[in-house]
N, C-alpha and C positions, 0 to 999 in steps of 0.2 A: 324310517327308523322306528324300531319297536322299543317302547319304554326308554331305558337309559343305555341301551346297547349302542356301541359305536365301533363297528368294524371298518377299518381304514385300509384303503389301498394307497401305498406310497409308490409313485412312479418316478424313477430316478434316471436322469440323463447326466451327461458329464460336462457339456460346454458351459453351463451356468455355474459350475462349482468354483469356489474361490481359488485363485491361483492358476486357473486354466485359461490360456490365451492363444496357444498355437496348436495347429492340427496334429503335430507330432505327439502332443499330450493325449490325444483322443484315439490314437491308432496303436494296436498291439505290436509288440516286437521291439520295444526300446525302453530304456530306463525312465524316460520322462513319462511315458504312459503308465508304467508300474507305480510311479509316485502318485500320478493323478487318480488312478483307480482306487488307491488307498484313501485319498481325500474324498472321493465320491462315496466310498463306503462309510467313512466317518460322518459325512453330512447326512447320509441316510440314517445312521445311528442316532444322531442328534435329534432328528425329527421324530424318530421312534420313541426316544426317551421323553420328549415333550408331549407326544400324543398319549403315551401310557400314563404319565404323571397327571394328565388332565382327565383320565378316566376311560381311555380307549380300551375296548374289551378284546380286540383282535387286530393284528397288523399283518398285512400281506405286502411284501416289497417286490415290485416289478422292475427288473433291470431293463431299462428302456434305451440303451445306447448301442448303436452299431449292431454287432452280432448278438446282443442281449446276454452276454456272459462276461461282464466286467466287474461286478461286485465280488468282493472276497468273502465267500461263505463262512470261512472259519473266523472272520472278524465281525460278522454281522450280529446284531443284537439277538440273544438267544430266544427272545419271546416272539420273534418274527418268523413268518414263513416266506419262501422265496418263489418268484416266478422267473425262470431263466430259460434262455435258448430260443431259437427261431428255426423255421417259421412258426408263427402262431396267429390265429385268426384275428384276435383283437389287438395285436401289436403292443403298443405302449400302454394299453389299457387291459392287457391280459389279466383276468381275475375279477374284472369289474362286474361280471355277471354272476358272481358267487356270494350273494348276501352281503354286499359292500354298502356301507352307509355314506361314505364320503371319500373323495380323492384328494391327495396332496401331491403336488408337482414339485420335485426337487431337482436343482441343477439344470433347469430348462433355459432356453435361449430365444432370441429374437427370430422372427421369420426370415425367409430368403429375401434378399434385397433390403432387409432391415439394417439399422445402424449399429446393431449390437455385436458383441464379441462372438466370432465363429458362427454368425447368423446363417441359417439355412432352413429348409423345410424338407424333412424326410430323407432327401438324397441330394446333396449339393452338386453332384455331377449331372444329375438329370433335370431337376426342377428349378426354375427361376422364380416363378410366382404361382400361387394357388388361390383360387376363389371358390367359395362354397356358398350357394344361395345368395350370390351377389356381394359377399363380403370377403376381403382378402384375409387369409388366415395362415398361421404357422402351426406347428405341432400342438401347441397348447390349445389353440382354438379348435382344431380338427378333433383332437382326442377328447377335449372337454365336451364337444357336441356329441360324440359317441357315448361318453359316460352319461350325459343327460338322457339319452334314449333308454338307458337302463335305470333311470330314476335317481341317479347319483350326482350330487353337486361337487364342484371343485371348491374346496374351502381354504386352500393354501397354495402358494407358489413362491419359489425362490429362484434367483438368477440375477442377471445384471439389470441396470436401470432401464435399458431399452426393452427388455422382455416385460418388465413390470408396466412400463408406459403403454405398451401394446395391449396387454391383457387385463389390466384393471377395468377397462370399460366392459369387457366380456364377463368378468367375475367381480362385480362391485362389492359383493359381500365377503369376498375371500380376504385372508390375511396374507400379505406379501413380505418377503424378506430380501433385501438387496445385498448381494454378496460382493458386487463390484460395479464400478462405473465404466462404461465403454468410452474410450477415446477414438477407437476405430475397430476394424475387423479383428486385429490382433494386438490391441494395446488397450490399457486402461489402468484404473486405480482399484486395487482389490483389498478386501480384508485378508488377514492371514487365515489359514485353515482353522486355527484354534478360535480366533475371533468369530469366524463364520459359524462354527458349531455352537458357540454360546448364543448367538443371535437366532439361529434356526431352532434350537431347543425352546427358547423363550416364545418365539412366534408360533411354533407348532402347538405348544401348550395353550396359547391364546386361542388358536383356531378351533381346537377340539373342545375347549371350555365353552366357547360360544355355540358350537354345534349342539352340545349336550344341554346347555341352558335354554336355547331357543332354536330348536330344529326347524321351525317354520320360517326362521329368518334367512334360511339358505334355500332360496327358491331354485327349482330345476325347470328350465325352460327349453325343451328340445326344439330344434329347428323343425319347421313343418315341411315335409316333402310334398311333391317331388322337388329335389334340389338339383340345380344346374351346377356342375363342377367344371370350371374353366382352368386349364393348366397351360401356363407358358413354360416351355422347355428350353434347355440351354443350347440346342443346336437344331438345324434343319434335319440332320440325320436322326436325331431322337424323335422328332415329329414323324418322320418317315416310318420309323420302327413302330411307334405307338399306334399309328393309324392302321396298322394291320389288324388291330382288334376291332371287330365290327360294331361294338357299342360306342366307339369314339368317332367324333366328327372333327374334321380339320377346318379351322376358321381362318388361319393364315399360315405363313411359313413355319412358325414356331409355336403355334397355339392349337391345342386340341380340347375338345369339350365332350361331356357326356352327362346324361341324366341319371340321378341316383334317387331311389325311393327313400333312402335314409342316409344319415351321416356315416353309419357303420359301413354301408355299401360303398360309399365314396372312399373311405379310408382303405378298404380292402382292395379296391381297384388301384388306388395310388400305390399301395405297397406291392401289388403285382407288377405295375409299370416300373417301379423302382428295381425290382428283381430282373425284369426284362432288359433294363438299360445296361446291365453288366456285359452283355454281348458286344457293346460298342466301346468298352473301355480299352 
């Protein structure tokens, strides 16, 4: 970070947004989704307001759910730019390579087989568990590792209590905001959308204030490659399919593995496998 500049990438998912509990709310084509995507946009705006109030000099918002076109552009804060649509090489971190000083994760969720609401990693149909460099990770861990390779720290995260419990050890210097408590995969205790936005704006302001006051207190520690990525998939048929790629080795009926020189490489392979899995749906 140069001087007092603070260009922020806000990566926004939907499963961790207050009031979102069921898969219907995350899939286009129904009224429940239309309501949830508005809440998603409002939570993004709350974080943007907090970041700008603390002195952020630029905001780029990455739509990071599903087809990456959920945010409502006409309702997004006018001082932000948007990263929309897929495919894109850096996925949920699209834009992190463009003079970004910090990442804020909004509406994120627990990893696959985690205890959180709507927990999954990248593709719930395809992936059961993912390990990178010997550590089990969800999307926040994988994409935070990718950001670190670009010298960018994660300074903020919002979602349910399970998401926070999983990721605080990865980002001990980040500010977290709990939008809801998980009772199960599709149940819990949530703030209202209005309450959540108040909390997110306050915590986002706190995160960017800390970044500007003490940038050295936000260490960036990239994982050291080469990294072994181990992927447990949801069915034997998926392992059969993924094993067609020569870079993958099959270690049991439902587990494939590959070596990645970087976290970015691993994420790009995982996203390619996710796309391949569509042929078995």
